[in-house]
SEKOLGU-476966 format. One record per residue (C-alpha): residue in three letters; x, y, z. Coordinates in steps of 0.1 Angstrom, whole numbers, padded with zeros to 4 digits, always signed. Layout:
! SEKOLGU-476966
ALAXYZ
...
//
This chain:
! SEKOLGU-476966
MET+1120-1066+0900
ALA+1117-1055+0937
ALA+1132-1021+0928
LEU+1107-1017+0899
TRP+1077-1025+0922
ARG+1090-0999+0947
CYS+1092-0974+0919
ALA+1057-0983+0905
THR+1041-0981+0939
GLY+1062-0952+0951
PRO+1048-0916+0957
ARG+1050-0887+0932
LEU+1083-0867+0936
PHE+1082-0829+0933
ARG+1115-0815+0944
ILE+1150-0830+0951
PRO+1181-0818+0968
ALA+1201-0793+0947
ASN+1232-0790+0968
ASN+1246-0795+1003
GLU+1231-0762+1016
GLY+1196-0774+1019
LYS+1184-0759+0986
SER+1162-0779+0963
ARG+1152-0780+0927
PRO+1122-0794+0907
TYR+1123-0830+0900
GLU+1125-0837+0863
ALA+1105-0868+0851
ASN+1111-0886+0819
THR+1085-0892+0792
ALA+1073-0925+0803
GLU+1067-0913+0839
VAL+1049-0881+0827
LEU+1026-0900+0803
GLY+1017-0926+0829
ASP+1011-0901+0856
ARG+0990-0879+0834
ILE+0966-0908+0826
ILE+0963-0916+0863
GLN+0958-0881+0873
TRP+0931-0876+0846
ALA+0914-0906+0859
SER+0916-0892+0895
PHE+0902-0858+0882
MET+0873-0875+0866
TRP+0866-0895+0899
SER+0867-0863+0919
LEU+0844-0846+0895
SER+0819-0874+0895
CYS+0819-0874+0934
TRP+0812-0837+0934
THR+0784-0840+0909
SER+0771-0873+0920
PRO+0735-0862+0925
ILE+0733-0850+0889
LEU+0754-0880+0876
VAL+0732-0906+0892
THR+0701-0889+0879
TYR+0716-0887+0843
LEU+0727-0924+0843
TYR+0693-0935+0855
ARG+0675-0916+0827
LYS+0700-0932+0803
GLY+0691-0967+0814
TYR+0723-0976+0832
PHE+0705-0992+0860
THR+0690-1019+0838
ILE+0707-1052+0832
GLU+0718-1041+0798
GLY+0730-1008+0811
MET+0749-1024+0840
ASN+0766-1049+0815
SER+0776-1018+0794
GLY+0789-1000+0824
LEU+0810-1032+0835
ARG+0827-1033+0801
MET+0836-0997+0803
ALA+0850-1003+0839
MET+0870-1032+0827
ALA+0885-1011+0798
THR+0894-0983+0823
ALA+0910-1008+0845
VAL+0932-1021+0817
ILE+0942-0986+0807
LEU+0951-0976+0843
SER+0970-1008+0848
GLY+0991-1000+0817
ALA+0997-0964+0829
PHE+1006-0977+0863
TRP+1035-0999+0849
LEU+1046-0973+0824
ARG+1050-0947+0852
GLY+1069-0973+0872
ILE+1093-0981+0844
GLY+1099-0944+0837
ARG+1108-0939+0875
TRP+1130-0970+0875
ALA+1150-0956+0846
ASN+1154-0922+0864
PRO+1185-0921+0887
ASP+1171-0893+0908
TYR+1140-0913+0916
CYS+1160-0945+0924
THR+1181-0925+0948
PHE+1149-0910+0965
ILE+1131-0943+0967
ALA+1162-0960+0984
ILE+1163-0931+1010
LEU+1125-0934+1016
THR+1127-0973+1020
ALA+1154-0969+1046
ALA+1135-0942+1065
ARG+1105-0965+1065
GLN+1126-0993+1080
VAL+1144-0972+1106
PHE+1132-0935+1110
SER+1165-0924+1126
THR+1175-0887+1128
GLU+1199-0892+1099
ASN+1173-0908+1077
LYS+1148-0881+1087
VAL+1172-0853+1077
ARG+1180-0869+1043
LEU+1143-0874+1036
ALA+1134-0838+1046
ARG+1153-0826+1016
TYR+1127-0841+0993
ASP+1091-0830+0985
PHE+1068-0858+0975
ASP+1033-0872+0981
PHE+1028-0871+1019
TRP+1009-0904+1021
ALA+1044-0920+1019
TRP+1060-0900+1046
PRO+1067-0921+1078
VAL+1048-0913+1110
ASN+1067-0890+1133
TYR+1043-0890+1162
SER+1012-0909+1172
TRP+0985-0902+1197
THR+0994-0935+1213
GLN+1027-0921+1226
VAL+1009-0904+1255
ALA+0993-0923+1283
ILE+0955-0927+1281
ARG+0937-0895+1293
ASP+0922-0895+1328
VAL+0894-0875+1314
PRO+0879-0881+1281
MET+0879-0853+1255
LYS+0850-0830+1258
ARG+0829-0829+1225
LEU+0797-0810+1215
GLN+0768-0834+1208
PRO+0747-0831+1177
ARG+0717-0807+1183
THR+0691-0833+1175
LYS+0657-0836+1195
ALA+0647-0870+1209
ARG+0620-0885+1186
GLY+0595-0914+1191
VAL+0594-0944+1168
ALA+0565-0929+1147
ALA+0584-0896+1143
LYS+0616-0915+1133
VAL+0598-0935+1106
TRP+0579-0904+1094
GLY+0613-0885+1093
LEU+0633-0912+1076
PRO+0631-0898+1041
CYS+0644-0865+1053
ASP+0671-0881+1074
VAL+0682-0899+1041
ALA+0681-0867+1021
SER+0701-0849+1048
TYR+0728-0877+1049
LEU+0731-0876+1011
MET+0732-0837+1010
VAL+0760-0836+1037
HIS+0781-0864+1022
THR+0780-0852+0987
PHE+0780-0815+0981
GLY+0773-0803+1016
ARG+0806-0811+1032
ARG+0825-0798+1002
MET+0806-0766+1004
ILE+0816-0762+1041
TYR+0851-0773+1034
PRO+0860-0765+0997
GLY+0897-0772+1005
THR+0889-0809+1003
VAL+0878-0806+0967
GLY+0903-0825+0945
LEU+0899-0799+0917
LEU+0909-0770+0940
GLN+0938-0790+0955
LYS+0951-0798+0920
ALA+0948-0762+0909
MET+0967-0750+0939
ALA+0993-0777+0940
PRO+1021-0756+0925
MET+1014-0728+0952
LEU+1015-0755+0980
GLN+1047-0768+0967
GLU+1063-0734+0966
GLY+1050-0726+1000
ARG+1065-0757+1015
LYS+1098-0748+0998
LYS+1098-0714+1014
LEU+1090-0728+1048
VAL+1117-0754+1047
GLU+1145-0734+1030
LYS+1139-0699+1044
TYR+1126-0707+1079
ASP+1142-0742+1084
GLY+1107-0757+1088
GLU+1104-0792+1099
ARG+1076-0813+1082
ALA+1060-0841+1103
LYS+1032-0866+1100
LEU+1010-0871+1131
LEU+0988-0900+1136
ALA+0954-0890+1152
LEU+0930-0910+1173
ASP+0908-0918+1143
GLY+0937-0931+1122
ASN+0938-0899+1100
GLU+0974-0887+1092
ILE+0979-0850+1099
ASP+1004-0830+1078
THR+1022-0804+1100
MET+1051-0778+1096
PHE+1071-0765+1126
VAL+1093-0735+1126
ASP+1115-0733+1156
ARG+1126-0698+1167
ARG+1139-0708+1202
PRO+1175-0710+1190
MET+1174-0674+1182
GLY+1172-0667+1219
GLU+1144-0642+1218
GLU+1114-0640+1241
LYS+1088-0644+1214
GLY+1107-0675+1200
ARG+1100-0693+1233
LYS+1062-0692+1226
LEU+1046-0715+1202
VAL+1017-0703+1180
ILE+0997-0732+1168
THR+0977-0721+1136
SER+0944-0733+1124
GLU+0934-0725+1089
GLY+0901-0716+1072
ASN+0878-0738+1051
ALA+0899-0733+1019
GLY+0933-0726+1037
PHE+0965-0746+1039
TYR+0995-0741+1062
GLU+1017-0736+1031
VAL+0999-0704+1021
GLY+0976-0696+1050
CYS+0978-0677+1083
MET+1013-0691+1094
CYS+1028-0661+1079
THR+1014-0637+1106
PRO+1031-0652+1137
LEU+1062-0659+1116
ASP+1064-0623+1107
ALA+1058-0615+1143
GLY+1087-0635+1154
TYR+1071-0665+1172
SER+1078-0702+1169
VAL+1049-0716+1147
LEU+1033-0750+1142
GLY+1009-0753+1112
TRP+0987-0782+1102
ASN+0963-0791+1076
HIS+0927-0801+1082
PRO+0919-0838+1075
GLY+0915-0841+1037
PHE+0935-0809+1030
GLY+0969-0810+1016
GLY+0989-0840+1028
SER+0963-0848+1055
SER+0941-0878+1051
GLY+0905-0882+1060
ILE+0876-0858+1058
PRO+0870-0827+1080
MET+0840-0839+1101
PRO+0836-0823+1135
GLU+0850-0854+1154
ASN+0880-0857+1130
GLU+0887-0820+1134
GLY+0889-0824+1172
ASN+0910-0855+1169
ALA+0934-0837+1145
ILE+0940-0806+1168
ASP+0943-0827+1198
VAL+0972-0848+1183
VAL+0988-0815+1171
LEU+0987-0802+1206
GLN+1001-0835+1221
TYR+1029-0832+1196
ALA+1038-0797+1205
ILE+1039-0805+1243
HIS+1054-0840+1244
GLN+1077-0840+1213
LEU+1086-0804+1206
GLY+1089-0795+1243
PHE+1065-0765+1247
SER+1047-0761+1281
PRO+1009-0753+1277
ASP+1015-0719+1292
ASN+1038-0711+1263
ILE+1013-0721+1237
ILE+0990-0697+1218
ILE+0963-0709+1194
PHE+0957-0687+1164
ALA+0928-0695+1140
TRP+0912-0679+1110
SER+0877-0684+1100
ILE+0862-0718+1104
GLY+0896-0728+1119
GLY+0880-0714+1151
TYR+0862-0747+1155
PRO+0892-0769+1161
ALA+0909-0740+1179
SER+0881-0736+1204
PHE+0880-0774+1208
ALA+0917-0774+1216
ALA+0911-0747+1241
MET+0882-0764+1257
ASN+0903-0796+1262
HIS+0936-0779+1270
PRO+0925-0751+1293
THR+0960-0743+1305
VAL+0972-0729+1270
SER+0982-0693+1274
GLY+0957-0677+1249
VAL+0934-0681+1219
ILE+0933-0655+1190
LEU+0904-0660+1166
ASP+0906-0640+1133
ALA+0874-0636+1112
THR+0857-0663+1132
PHE+0820-0668+1137
ASP+0799-0680+1166
ASP+0779-0708+1151
LEU+0777-0723+1115
LEU+0739-0726+1115
PRO+0730-0689+1109
LEU+0756-0686+1081
ALA+0744-0718+1064
ILE+0707-0706+1065
SER+0716-0673+1050
ARG+0736-0689+1021
MET+0710-0714+1010
PRO+0675-0709+0995
GLU+0646-0703+1019
SER+0629-0735+1005
LEU+0657-0756+1019
ARG+0658-0739+1053
GLY+0644-0770+1072
MET+0668-0794+1055
VAL+0697-0771+1062
ILE+0689-0768+1099
ARG+0684-0806+1101
SER+0718-0812+1083
VAL+0739-0788+1103
ASN+0725-0798+1137
THR+0730-0834+1130
TYR+0764-0835+1112
PHE+0781-0800+1115
ASN+0773-0786+1149
LEU+0801-0761+1147
ASP+0791-0741+1177
ILE+0824-0722+1184
ALA+0809-0699+1211
ALA+0798-0728+1232
GLN+0832-0744+1231
LEU+0850-0711+1236
ASN+0829-0704+1268
ARG+0844-0736+1283
TYR+0880-0721+1280
PRO+0890-0701+1310
GLY+0920-0683+1296
PRO+0926-0651+1276
VAL+0908-0646+1242
MET+0913-0620+1215
LEU+0889-0616+1185
VAL+0899-0600+1153
ARG+0869-0587+1132
ARG+0872-0579+1096
THR+0851-0548+1088
ARG+0844-0557+1053
ASP+0840-0594+1058
GLU+0819-0610+1030
MET+0819-0645+1044
ILE+0807-0643+1079
THR+0781-0616+1074
THR+0745-0628+1070
ILE+0734-0597+1049
ASP+0764-0583+1030
PRO+0799-0570+1037
ASP+0788-0534+1044
ALA+0763-0545+1071
ILE+0788-0549+1098
GLU+0761-0554+1124
SER+0754-0588+1107
ASN+0790-0599+1113
ARG+0788-0632+1132
GLY+0819-0622+1150
ASN+0798-0597+1169
ASP+0776-0625+1182
LEU+0808-0644+1192
LEU+0819-0615+1213
VAL+0785-0610+1229
LYS+0781-0648+1238
LEU+0816-0647+1254
LEU+0809-0616+1274
GLN+0774-0629+1285
PHE+0790-0662+1298
ARG+0820-0645+1315
TYR+0804-0614+1329
PRO+0766-0624+1334
LYS+0758-0596+1359
LEU+0771-0570+1336
ILE+0752-0579+1304
THR+0717-0567+1310
GLU+0690-0556+1286
SER+0703-0520+1285
THR+0740-0528+1283
ILE+0736-0554+1256
THR+0717-0527+1235
MET+0746-0503+1240
LEU+0771-0531+1231
ARG+0753-0539+1199
GLU+0753-0501+1191
TRP+0792-0501+1195
LEU+0796-0533+1174
SER+0772-0518+1146
ALA+0793-0487+1141
PRO+0802-0485+1104
THR+0836-0469+1108
PRO+0863-0468+1134
THR+0856-0430+1139
VAL+0820-0438+1147
GLN+0829-0467+1170
ALA+0853-0444+1189
ALA+0825-0418+1192
VAL+0801-0443+1207
TYR+0829-0454+1231
ASN+0836-0418+1241
GLN+0798-0410+1243
TYR+0795-0433+1273
SER+0827-0416+1289
VAL+0843-0448+1294
ASP+0870-0443+1322
GLU+0896-0470+1317
GLN+0913-0463+1349
LEU+0881-0468+1368
CYS+0873-0500+1349
THR+0907-0514+1356
SER+0904-0505+1393
LEU+0869-0521+1396
LEU+0881-0553+1379
LYS+0913-0554+1399
SER+0895-0550+1432
TRP+0870-0578+1422
VAL+0899-0602+1412
GLU+0918-0595+1445
GLU+0888-0599+1468
ASN+0873-0629+1449
SER+0890-0647+1419
ALA+0898-0644+1382
ASN+0876-0674+1374
PHE+0846-0674+1351
PRO+0818-0667+1353
CYS+0828-0634+1370
LEU+0799-0621+1390
ILE+0811-0586+1392
GLY+0782-0560+1387
GLU+0757-0567+1413
GLN+0765-0536+1434
LEU+0774-0513+1404
SER+0754-0486+1388
THR+0741-0488+1354
GLU+0766-0461+1342
GLU+0795-0483+1358
LYS+0782-0515+1341
THR+0779-0497+1308
GLN+0816-0486+1310
LEU+0828-0520+1320
VAL+0810-0537+1291
LEU+0825-0514+1266
PHE+0859-0515+1282
LEU+0858-0554+1282
ALA+0845-0554+1245
ALA+0875-0533+1234
LYS+0899-0556+1253
HIS+0885-0587+1237
MET+0881-0574+1201
ILE+0900-0555+1176
ASN+0892-0543+1141
TYR+0910-0551+1109
GLU+0898-0529+1079
SER+0897-0556+1052
THR+0879-0583+1036
HIS+0878-0620+1048
CYS+0907-0634+1029
THR+0934-0607+1032
PRO+0963-0619+1053
LEU+0965-0605+1087
PRO+0996-0583+1092
ALA+1019-0591+1120
SER+1010-0555+1135
HIS+0975-0569+1143
PHE+0987-0600+1159
ARG+0981-0591+1196
LEU+0983-0614+1226
PRO+0950-0617+1245
TRP+0942-0596+1274
SER+0939-0614+1307
LEU+0916-0608+1337
ALA+0940-0628+1358
ALA+0968-0602+1350
LEU+0951-0578+1372
ARG+0958-0599+1402
GLY+0982-0580+1425
//
């Protein structure tokens, strides 16, 4: 009976070992397990659909009278019938698994690993692919001593209000909360939508298979500060003995990206060691991707990289795509000694993008909701990181432009660069130089951009010499106050020189994979020190 219970309550199994060479094959479930699982999955699908459409569903039920006594009694009878059906499906699936030798072998290995997660049990378990909630915890945030300094966090951008204003604004606050926690959060992070995850499940399984079998990837579960379990994959290139392999690239995916099929491929193709992770609520990770949870997730990933995998911060590069720039900049802000940050197709702040995507009639509600619950101000966090930064701008980006993909001047990556340079070099960014910088950023083609660069006769040797002299006589710290004694022409040249050092273009749309040839380590002002 104990074995049957373990099978009934066990995880779904996707792949099992095929031989002793680390290869795997799909798990073949019998008819009883397939039927029971389909009923349970269908119920899960309907629940996910009802959550996504909850405002419409609640309105419909209200109009049909389900909020009356008679309606609630009818609803209760339906719920009880559903519970009976699900209970039967649960035991049918368990019996099917219990009768399958492959599943029984797996559940015995999983039970042993949960009791003692030794190296041997970990290796045996790693050959299986199954629901990640059942994977034992490899690393917990509690394994590191309590921080001397608490994590830095951005606060919601809400204004202080008096009692009368709070009472008057209560209906809007309630509406904002409901909008964020129903469809709003899912619009910002569509990767959490159950329908999308179910549709992508075969691709994610195939991606994990490739990472494990081709690259010897090691999957691990990390327990974050908030209790969320973070799904990670590590590919170690250090045994190959190459210089790039000694550097670890921690990747941070976009709002519908997963490490299995996301930006991990770029640093892997470039030859680096790579650690990928899924946002809370994505793939095998638990929770929901609210800003605080995102910060806790990337923080435990960095702790794991440093204290468990053995990489020093000065050998860690953080590479992010799209909205992944938020946890990436959070990590850089709280771990300022990492060696660099590369942000691909990333914006400066969520608010302008949210406003541009929603109807003008909802502008006030959008501002209230984003400022209160999703203050994803990447530029503010990046400005609190003192190390090297590289930005990759997609020239036909349809996602982070506020007008259309052809209006490159509306790409919010431009604003991220401007805010970074304004903070780091405040004496260089004047009214005239920022106009010139915007002109360079608005160039519609690489040829036109190069023409703008040449129009201002940028002397790269002169710029390097001016910056090197400043660093040697002062420091490489930010803000860097170079510029007070320089002419307008020298300031203009320096601004364009620095812009070109901090940003490269990639001729593509938002979701095209970044080729390894465009994966460049950030330029460092400190490198000019003699």
